[in-house]
VEXPA-545720 format. One record per residue: residue in one letter; x, y, z of N, C-alpha, C, CB in turn. Coordinates in steps of 0.02 Angstrom, whole numbers, plus 50000, padded with zeros to 5 digits. Glycine has a CB too. Layout:
! VEXPA-545720
aXYZXYZXYZXYZ;...
***
This chain:
! VEXPA-545720
x533726260351959533816264351899533726259951837534506267751898;x533336262351788533226258351728533836258651683532606260851691;x533896253551640534466253251594534386258651541534516246251561;x534946261251515534916266351463534536263651403535616268651443;x534136267851372533726265751316534046268051251533026268551322;x534066263651201534306265551135533806270151101534446259351091;x534036275351065533566279751030533156275750979533956285350994;x532536277950968532106274450922532406274050852531426277750918;x532736279450832533026279550765533576274450754533286286250750;x533866271850808534406266950803534146259750809534926268150856;x533506258950820533216252350829532956249550762532646252550880;x532976243050755532666239750697531906240550704532876232250693;x531586243550653530866244650654530506238650623530676251150616;x530076235350663529716229450641528966231050641529876223250686;x528656231350583527946233050578527506226950571527836237750520;x526946226950608526446221650602525846224350564526226219050672;x525676221050509525136223450465524636217850453525436225950398;x524026219750436523516214750420522816217550427523596208750465;x522326213250415521626215250422521466216450496521156209850392;x520876219150507520626219950576520496213150607519986224250577;x520666212650671520476206850712520796200350690519726206050710;x521396200750660521756194550644522246192650699522136195350578;x522306196950751522726195250808523406198550808522816187950810;x523466204350775524116207850774524326209850844524086214150729;x523866212750882524036214950950524196209050995523456219050980;x523816203650988523946197651028524636194851012523406192351016;x524806194950947525456192350926526016196750955525506192050850;x525926203350954526426207850983526516206451058526236215150972;x525966205551094526006203951165526386197451177525306203551195;x526266192551134526616186151141527356186851128526316180851093;x527536190851078528246192051063528586195851119528326195850997;x528226200651148528506204851201528486201551269528146211451204;x528096196151274527986192551337527666197151390528646189751364;x527276201951367526906206351413526346209651374527376211651445;x525856212451411525296215651379525476222851362524656215451424;x525696223951300525886230651278525366233651232526566230551244;x524916229651207524396232051161523726229551185524536229651088;x523206233751177522536231951198522266226651152522066238151199;x521976221351180521706215751142520956215351155522056209151161;x520566214751101519846214151107519576210351048519506221151112;x519016206951057518696203451001518346208250955518206198251027;x518266214550976517946219650934518436221950880517716225650977;x518226221550818518656223550763518806230950766518336221750695;x519426232950754519616239950753519806242750820519056243950726;x519986238450868520176240950934520806245250931520286235150983;x521296243150891521896247150883521746252850834522496242750857;x521786258950860521596264850819522196268450790521186269650860;x522746268850827523356272050805523926267150811523496278550846;x524466268050772525036263650780525296263750852525596265650732;x525426257750879525686257050947526406254850942525256251950989;x526856258750972527576257150969527796253851034527996263450955;x528186248651028528446245151086529196243951077528086238451097;x529626248251108530336246851107530506241151155530746253151125;x530926236551133531106230951176531766228051153530556225651177;x532036223651194532636219851177532416213051151533126219151238;x532606211451090532426205051061533076201351045531986205850997;x533246196451085533866192851076533806187951017534056189051140;x534346187250977535016190150987535116196850952535526185250962;x534576200150931534636206250892534826212250934534006207750856;x534566212550996534656218451037534046222951032535286222251017;x534146229651031533576234251033533186234350967533816241251049;x532526233450971532086233950913531486238250932531856226750889;x531106240250882530486243950894529926240450855530546251450872;x529456237250892528866234350860528346239750851528586228450902;x528006239750793527466244550780526846240550762527666249450722;x526346240750807525716237350796525246242350762525406234650863;x524996240650703524596245350664523856243650667524836245450592;x523446248750651522726247550646522586243250585522336254350641;x522026239550587521826235450530521766239750468521166231850543;x522106237650416522156241850356521546240950310522796240450318;x521056236850333520426236150296519866239850332520246228650287;x520046244850374519566248550414519056252150369519926253650460;x518496254150398517946256950359517766263950384517326252450363;x517416267850340517176274350359517706279750358516866274050427;x517516285950375517976291650374518536290750425517606298150388;x518356288550486518866287450537519326281750516518546285850605;x519026276550486519436271050462519936273250410518996265550433;x519736277950366520196280450315520786283950347519836285150267;x520666287650401521206291050437521686286050468520926295850490;x521396280650497521816275450526522236272050473521386270250563;x521946270750416522306267450361522886271850338521836266050302;x522776278450335523296283050314523886282750362523026290250308;x523746282450427524286281950477524646275350470524006282750548;x524266270050456524586263450447525046263450387524056257950441;x524816266550333525236266850272525866270950285524836269950214;x525826275950329526416279750348526936275450382526226285550392;x526706270350419527166265850453527576261750403526786261150501;x527276260350345527626256650293528286260050275527196255850231;x528286266650275528886270350254529456269950304528706277650244;x529306268050367529856267450415529966260350439529716271850475;x529676255550403529746248450423530366245350392529116244550401;x530796242650434531386238950411531226231650396531956239450462;x530756228850434530556221950427529806221550438530946217350478;x529446218750389528716218450393528466211450411528416220550328;x527966211250455527626205050472526896205750451527686203250548;x526686201950401525986201950380525636196550421525916200650303;x525156198650460524786194050504524116192450472524686197050576;x523956186050466523316184050438523006178750483523396181450366;x522376177650472521966173450516521956166250490521246176150522;x522266161650526522256154650506522576153650438521556152050505;x522236150350394522516148850328522306153750275522316141950307;x522036159450294521776164250245522336168450214521256168950278;x522366168450149522816172950112522476174750047523516169650099;x522336181150037521976183249978522296189249945521266184949996;x521906192649903522166198449867522386204049914521636200949818;x522026204649971522206209850018522916208750045521696209950077;x523066202650066523736201150093524266201750037523756194150124;x524076199549977524546200249921524706207549906524266196849858;x524196211849915524316219049905524796221849957523656222749909;x524726219650020525186221750072525896219450056524966219050140;x525936213250034526596210450016526906214449960526526203049996;x526506216549911526756220449855527006227349879526226221349801;x526636230349927526846236849954527526236349988526326239550004;x527616231150028528246230150063528806228350014528186224750116;x528636224349964529126222349915529356228349873528836216949869;x528896233049859529066238949821529576243149858528446243149807;x529566242849925530036246549967530656242349984529696248850031;x530706236349954531266231749967531326230050041531936234849943;x530746229050073530726227350144530666219750152530136230850180;x531106216450190531026209250203530356207850237531616206650247;x530046202250220529366200850245529326193850275528856201650188;x528956193450330528766187050360528006186750361529066186150433;x527716181150341526996180250344526826175950405526716176850278;x526496178950454526306175350515525576173250509526426179750579;x525456166750501524776164150498524546162750569524726157750454;x524266168050599524046167550669523416163250676523926174650698;x523256161650738522686157250752522756150650713522016160750733;x523376148250711523516142050674523136136150702524256140650674;x522916136750766522526131350796521826130950766522476132350872;x521646136250727520976136350697520986134650623520656143150707;x521576134650593521616133150522522336132150500521296138650480;x522446128150449523126126650427523376131950379523146119750393;x524006133850387524316138650342524516135250277524926142050375;x524456138750221524686135850158525436134750159524486140250099;x525686130550116526396128850117526826134750096526536122950071;x526576138850052526966144550030526506150350014527396142849968;x526766156450020526376162450004526616165249937526456167850060;x527226167149935527536169649873528266167449874527456177549866;x528446162449837529126159649841529666164949835529216154449786;x530136164849882530696169349881530546176349906530946169949813;x529916177749927529746184449948529536184750021529196187249905;x529256179450047529036179650117529076172650147528306182250122;x529336172350208529366166050244528726165250284529996165650290;x528416159450280527786158150314527906154750381527326153850270;x527616157650435527676154850502526976153950532528116159450547;x526746147750543526116146850578526206148650652525856139450571;x525756152650680525806154750749525126154350783526096161850755;x525146154350849524536155050889524706159150951524246147950909;x524476165350951524596169651009524246166851071524346176750996;x523706163151060523316160351116523696154851152522646157751092;x524016150351113524356144551142525106145451147524206138351102;x525386150351111526116151351109526456147351055526406149551175;x526076143451018526376139250966526666143750911525846134450936;x527276142250890527586145750834527906152450853527096146850782;x527826154850915528096161350933528866161250932527856163451003;x529156155850957529896155350954530136154850882530136149150994;x529756151350840529936151050769529916157950737529456146250731;x529416161950757529356168750730529946173050753528696171950752;x530156172250816530726176050841531356174150800530846174650916;x531436167750787532026165550749532006168250678532076157850747;x531406168350648531336171050580531496178450578530616169750554;x531296182150629531456189250634532216190150637531116192450695;x532546186150679533266186650687533626185150622533506181850742;x533366180350583533676178550520533586183950466533396171950495;x533006187250468532866192350418533176199050435532116193250410;x533336200150499533566206750522534216209150489533656206550596;x534716204850479535336207450449535216210750382535836201750440;x534766207950342534596210950277534266217650287534136206350236;x533826218150337533466224350349533926229750374532906223150398;x534436227950413534876232950444535506234250404535066230650513;x535546231650344536166232050306536376239150289536106228150243;x535896243850287536056250750266536366254950321535436254150241;x536396252250383536676256250437537416257550425536566252550505;x537626263750437538316265650427538556269550488538396269850362;x539196270750490539476274950543539296282250531540236274050548;x539286286150584539146293250577539756296850549538936296350645;x540336295650579540946299050555541566294750564541036305650591;x541476288250576542046283850587542506283250527541806277050606;x542246284650467542656284450407543046290950397542236283050345;x542876296050436543206302550431543726303650485542686308050434;x543636300150541544096300850598544306293750618543756304650658;x544946292150607545176285350619545366284250692545766283850575;x545526277950709545746276350778546336280650799545936268950783;x546296283550858546826287750884546806294950859547476284850866;x546386296450810546326303250785545816307150826546126303250710;x545836313750820545426318150861544896321750820545856323150898;x544286321850846543756326150820543576331250873543126321850799;x543546337550854543326342950898542586344250884543756349450889;x542176343650935541456344450928541256351050962541066338450959;x540956355550924540766362150949540026361950967540906367650897;x539896362851032539216362051059539006368351095539186355951107;x538616372651062538376378751096537916376851155538006383351047;x537956380651208537496379851265537096386251269537896378351332;x536466385951242536036391851242535346389951267535996394851171;x534846394151254534176392751279533876386351251533726398551262;x534086384451189533796378551158534146372151180533846379251083;x534716372751214535076366751236534716363751296535806368451255;x534586357151297534236354051353534666354351416534056346851337;x534356356251471534726357151534535016350451557534266360151588;x535666350451571535986344651601536156339051553535556342051652;x536056340051488536226334551441536366337351372535656329351438;x536646333051330536766334851260536166332651219537406331551234;x536086335951160535556333651116535776327151082535386339051063;x535306323451054535436316751029535986316450976534806313851000;x536006320750925536546320150875537236320850906536456325350821;x537296325250955537946326150988538146319951027537936332351035;x537676317251065537816311251105537976305351060537226309551150;x537606304451006537736298850961538406299550925537166298250909;x538586305650908539236306650875539816305050922539296313850850;x539756307150984540276305351034540326297851041540116308651102;x539766294451047539776287151054540076283850993539066284451066;x539926286350933540206283550872540966284150871539906287050810;x541226289750895541946290650899542256285750949542116297850919;x541946285051007542216280551058542196273251035541816281251123;x541666271450999541616264550974542166262850924540936263450943;x542446268050893542966267050842543656269150866542786270850779;x543736269550933544376271050964544666277750942544876265550948;x544226282350925544436289150908544356293550970544036292050848;x544596299750966544586304351022544086309951009545296307251036;x543756312151062543266317651056543436323151105542546315051068;x543476329251080543566335151122542946339451112544226339051103;x542566340451166541936344151162542026351051193541356340351198;x541876356351154541966363151177541366367351156542616366251150;x541256373051190540786378051168541126382351116540526382351227;x540726385951076541016389751022541476395251047540476392850979;x541366397851106541786403251132542486400751151541466406551192;x542536394351168543176391451188543536387851132543066386651245;x543246387851071543536383951017544236386150999543096384450955;x544336392650990544996394950968545536393251020544986402550956;x545376393951084545856392151137546016384751135545576394051206;x545496380751125545596373451122546046371651063544926369851115;x545946374551005546356373050947547076375250958546066376350884;x547166380950990547846383451003548226378851051547816390551032;x547866375451094548196371151144548346364151118547756370551204;x548116362451058548246355851030548956355551001547726354150975;x549266349851010549936348850982549926347750907550286342951017;x549376345050882549296344150810548566345450792549526336950788;x548426347250729547746348950709547286342850715547736351650638;x546646343950729546166338350731546026335650661545516340450765;x545786329450659545596326550594544956329750567545496319050601;x544546332350612543906335150591543626339550647543396329550573;x543296345050627542916349250674542186348750653543166356750674;x541756347250701541036346650689540686351750733540766339350703;x540266355850703539926361050741539166360450737540146367850717;x538836363150786538116364350779538026369350723537806366950847;x537546368050679537476372250619537346379550635536906369650577;x537046380950692536886387850710537516392050723536436388050771;x538066388650739538696392150752539176391750693539036389450815;x538926389750635539346388350576539816394250560538916386850517;x539546400150556539946405850531540516407550578539496411850522;x540386407750644540916409250692541446403750692540626410150762;x541216397550692541686391950693542116391850630541306385250701;x541816393250573542196393350511542746398650513541736394650451;x542616404150549543116409250556543676407350603542806415550580;x543536402950651544046401050700544456394950679543706399550766;x544186390850634544536384650614544976386050554544026378950599;x545626384350556546066385450499545806382150436546776382850515;x545896385150378545616382450316545826375350300545816386850258;x546426373350323546666366650307546346361150351547416366350315;x545976363150402545646358250447544946356950421545636360850521;x544756350650407544086349050382543556351250433544016341450368;x543006353950406542466356550449541796354650420542526364350456;x541336352650462540636351450442540196352350503540546344350410;x539556350350497539096351050553538766344350569538556356350537;x538486344050629538126337950649537556336650600537846338750721;x537206341850581536636340950536536836338050469536286347650526;x537396340250442537626337550378537856330350386538196341950350;x538186328750441538356321750454537736317350455538736321050521;x537196319950484536586315950489536216315750422536126318850542;x536306320850379536036320450312536326314550275536166327050274;x536956313250286537286307450255537086300950289538046308250257;x537056300850355536936294650393536206292350386537096295750467;x535746297050384535036295250383534726295450314534656299950428;x535056298550265534736299350201535216299150143534356305750198;x535186304150099535596304450039535916311350037535176303049974;x536556311650052536896318150057536936321649989537596317250085;x537066317849936537136320949870536476324149849537356315749817;x535926320549856535266323249838535116329649877534716318049850;x535256329449943535106335249984535596341049972535106333350057;x536206339349951536676344549932536426348449871537366341549917;x536206344749820535936348049760535286351749776535816342849705;x534906349049824534286352449843534406359349872533906348249893;x534956360249907535106366749937535186372149884535736366449980;x535386370249824535486375149771534846378349748535836371849712;x534266375449767533616378349749533516385149782533046373749768;x533906386549834533866393149866533996398749815534376393649924;x534426397349766534606402449716533996404849676535126399649668;x533506400449666532946402149623532326404449661532766396349579;x532366404849727531786407049767531636414349753531906405849842;x530986415849748530776422749734530176424549777530606423649659;x529956430749773529406433249814528786428749807529226440449794;x528496426949863527876423049863527976415549861527466425049806;x528586413149849528696405849849528576402949918529416404249826;x528356396649919528236393249982528786388049994527536389849982;x529046387950054529566383150074529306379250134530246386750091;x529356372650130529126368350185529726366650229528796361950158;x529676368050294530186366150342529906360350383530396372150388;x530236354650379529986348450410530436346350467529926342850358;x530136344950525530506342650583530266335650601530406347450644;x530736331150615530566324250630530246323450699531176319850625;x530376328050744530096327550811529716333950828530656326250864;x529276333350877528896339250901529256342250961528166337250918;x529346348650960529646352051017529336358951025530416352551009;x529396361751084529136368351097529656373451077528926369151171;x529516377751028530016382651006530216387351063529736386750947;x530866388551068531136392951120531566398251088531546388851173;x531426404551103531846410051080531956410051005532516409751115;x532586410250984532776410450914532776403450886533466413850905;x532186400550879532126393650855532436393050785531386391450854;x532816387750775533196387050712532736386350652533656381150717;x532196382450659531756381350601531256386850589531396374950610;x531066390450641530546395450635530816402650631530076394950693;x531426403650653531696410450655532346410950614531816412650727;x532846406850632533506407950603533546406050529534016403850642;x533306400150511533346398150441532946402850396533106390950432;x532316404450413531956409450372532326416050367531266410550401;x532646418250421533006424650419533616424150373533226426650490;x534006418850379534606418250338534426417550264535016412150360;x533896413750249533696413150179533426419750152533156407650171;x533056423350194532806429850173533366434750159532356432750226;x533876434650202534446439050191534836437250128534916438750252;x534876430750114535246428450055534876430149990535386420950059;x534226428849990533836429649928533546436649920533276424649926;x533436440249975533106446649972532366446049954533446451049921;x532096439949958531396438749940530956437650001531346432649893;x530326439449994529836437950047529536431150033529266443450051;x529756426350071529576419350060529106417050115530216414750058;x528616412850096528156410050145528426403450170527436409250115;x528546402950235528806396750265528236393150300529386398250315;x528156386750283527646382450313528006376950352527166379450259;x527736375050410528076370150453527646363950463528246373250521;x527966358150467527636351950487528096348250534527446347550425;x527806344050576528196340450627528016333150630528086343650696;x528486329250656528366322150667528256318450601527756321150711;x527796313650602527666309550543527176312950495527396302750563;x526916318850514526466322550469526876325450412526086328150507;x526626324750351526966327250292526436328150238527556322450269;x526426333850203525906335050154525876329550100526006341750121;x525276327450084525196322550030525346325849963524476319650030;x525186332249957525306335949895525886340849907524666339749871;x526446339649874527026343949883527086349249828527656339749884;x526626349249781526676353749724526686361249742526116352449677;x526376363349799526396370549814527076373049836525896372049868;x527566368549848528196370549879528756370649828528376365949937;x529186375649834529766376149791530376372649821529936383349776;x530346371249886530906368149921530666365149986531476373249933;x530936359350005530826356350071531486356450108530546349050064;x531476359150169532076359350211531936354850271532256366750234;x532326349650280532206344750332532736345150386532196337650302;x532536343450447533016342950502533466336850491532656342450571;x533906335550537534366329950530534056323150541534926330750578;x533426322850563533056316550573533406311850622532966313050506;x533676314650676534036310450724533576305450759534386314750776;x532926306950762532456302550796532186297050751531876306550823;x532356297250687532086292450638532606287250617531826296250576;x532366281850588532826277250556532956279550484532536269950557;x533456276650454533656278750387533106277550336534286274950366;x532726272150344532216270450294531686275850289531896263750311;x531466278550346530936283650343531176290050310530686285150414;x531786292050326532056298050294532146296950219532726300150327;x532376291050200532466289550129531796289650092532806282650121;x531266287150126530606287250095530366294350084530106283350139;x530506298750131530296305750124530686309050067530396309550190;x531326307650061531716310350006531436307849940532466308250013;x531256301449937530976298549875530326301949856530876291049883;x529906303549905529276306949891529396313749861528856307649955;x529886317349886530046323849858530306323249787530566327449902;x530716318249775530986317249707530426315549658531516311749707;x529956311249680529386309449637528966315549620528956304049671;x528916320249668528516326249657528906331749621528266328949723;x529556330649610529966335549577530116341649619529626337749514;x530116340749686530246346249732530916345049765529676346849786;x531396349749760532046348749792531976348149868532526354649775;x532396343949898532406343249971533126344049995532116336449993;x533206347750049533866348550078533816347950154534176355450058;x534326350050189534396348650259534586355150295534936343050271;x534416355550360534566361550398535286363950389534426360350472;x535766359450404536466361450402536686363550332536896355750425;x536446360050281536636361650212536366368550191536386356350165;x535736369850206535446376150185535746382050225534686376050192;x535926380850287536256386050327536936387650297536316383950401;x537336382450283537996383550254537936387150186538366376950246;x537436385250146537346388350081537176395750089536806384750040;x536706397150134536476404050143537026408550172535866404150189;x537486405550210538016409450242538646409850199538186406450309;x538636406650140539206407150094539796402750111539426414050092;x539686397450150540236392950168540076385750147540376393250245;x539716385050092539466378450070540036373750053539006379250010;x540506375950012541056371549992541476369650052541496374949939;x541566374150098541956372650159541606367050198542036378950203;x540946367450205540576362550243540546355750209539866365050256;x540626355650142540606349450104541306346450095540286350550036;x541816349750119542496347450110542626340250130542946351750147;x542346337950186542476330950206542126325750163542266329950277;x541696327950116541286323250077541396324350003540526324150095;x541916321249974542116322649904541556321449854542696318249886;x541146316249863540616314749814540106320349812540276308149830;x539906322849871539416328249874539706334749847539166329249946;x540336336149863540656342249839540726342049763541346343049872;x540916336249736540986335749663540316336449628541316329149644;x539776333549657539116334249628538896341549627538606330049667;x539046345149679538886352249682539266356249629539036355049753;x539906354949623540316358649574540096357049503541056356949584;x539936350649489539706348849422539046352249407539626341149416;x538606352649456537956355749445538016363149430537516354649507;x538516366349458538636373449445538926374549376539106376349498;x539186369149346539466369749279540176372249281539046374249236;
***
């Protein structure tokens, strides 16, 4: 039996960038100590980003992303470059790979892109056996490591440099709800089991929330929505928090006493993966939606819709009932996201459980730059169902921002 795998969204994302044929794939193979990427002397062999999850000691689980040469040519090359640029938005630590001692305007441009995103950078001068690396690239911005994937020279130095840069890259990681439920306290997690629930297992946000509670010596009681009231009646004291699947928000809100804090998994992930205050204010855009407006519903992962799919059926229905307007809903999945957001009056995003925080933050920033409000599944559901303040109760900053915005 293989060892349990950490979710991609919880791994440190390390992106390899550079011109075609500088040895990015060879360097990844050397770091991984196995052939995980196709290597060829033909420029442009890597066509799409190649992801390699692995354990890199002493860091633990990481995700290496080998990208296509960003100096590619032609129409197909432009598509490859666009995918590579998309990787920049989810990179926690960037490695710029160059050939021997070559460093020019192209590499400086890559460094500027990563620096603009506040991403720590390592410059790997690969094929060091063919040319000497300069003493410095950009003082204080990138550490230079001469390497040779062919001979193995400098690979251990590169691993050490990654380990040293990683704490800075991972500094934004926070607990899911450990600040809301202390050691010895109880969280009740409401987990519906319906057609959309995966057979024999919990979905990722539920599993990660349980693990977060256990890691912090808190208690977890997992129930279906039909058994919630019985479970609460059997407790000797009220729980510190009730967390529900957003689809069961209305029923759960009716069963949980008003004095018990209540929120949803999706709202917890809006805080953990992105910016809860921004997405809280974004939900208020529902008030101004009118006939003919377009709303973009974005999902971080691809899945086959089943029955009353939350993004394709339930959210459009609840918003339609709330606004009384005929709204056009457009959907996108995975890393695909419209370059032009101007046609949309609102973006509604899933909890992004499969992504790292940096990628979700980059998507929020793009919406802000375009002047388009962005919110989250759980937030927009709570708003549409009239229980918004109740759902924001555990988060004073978000609740206060909402109340101030209302005047």
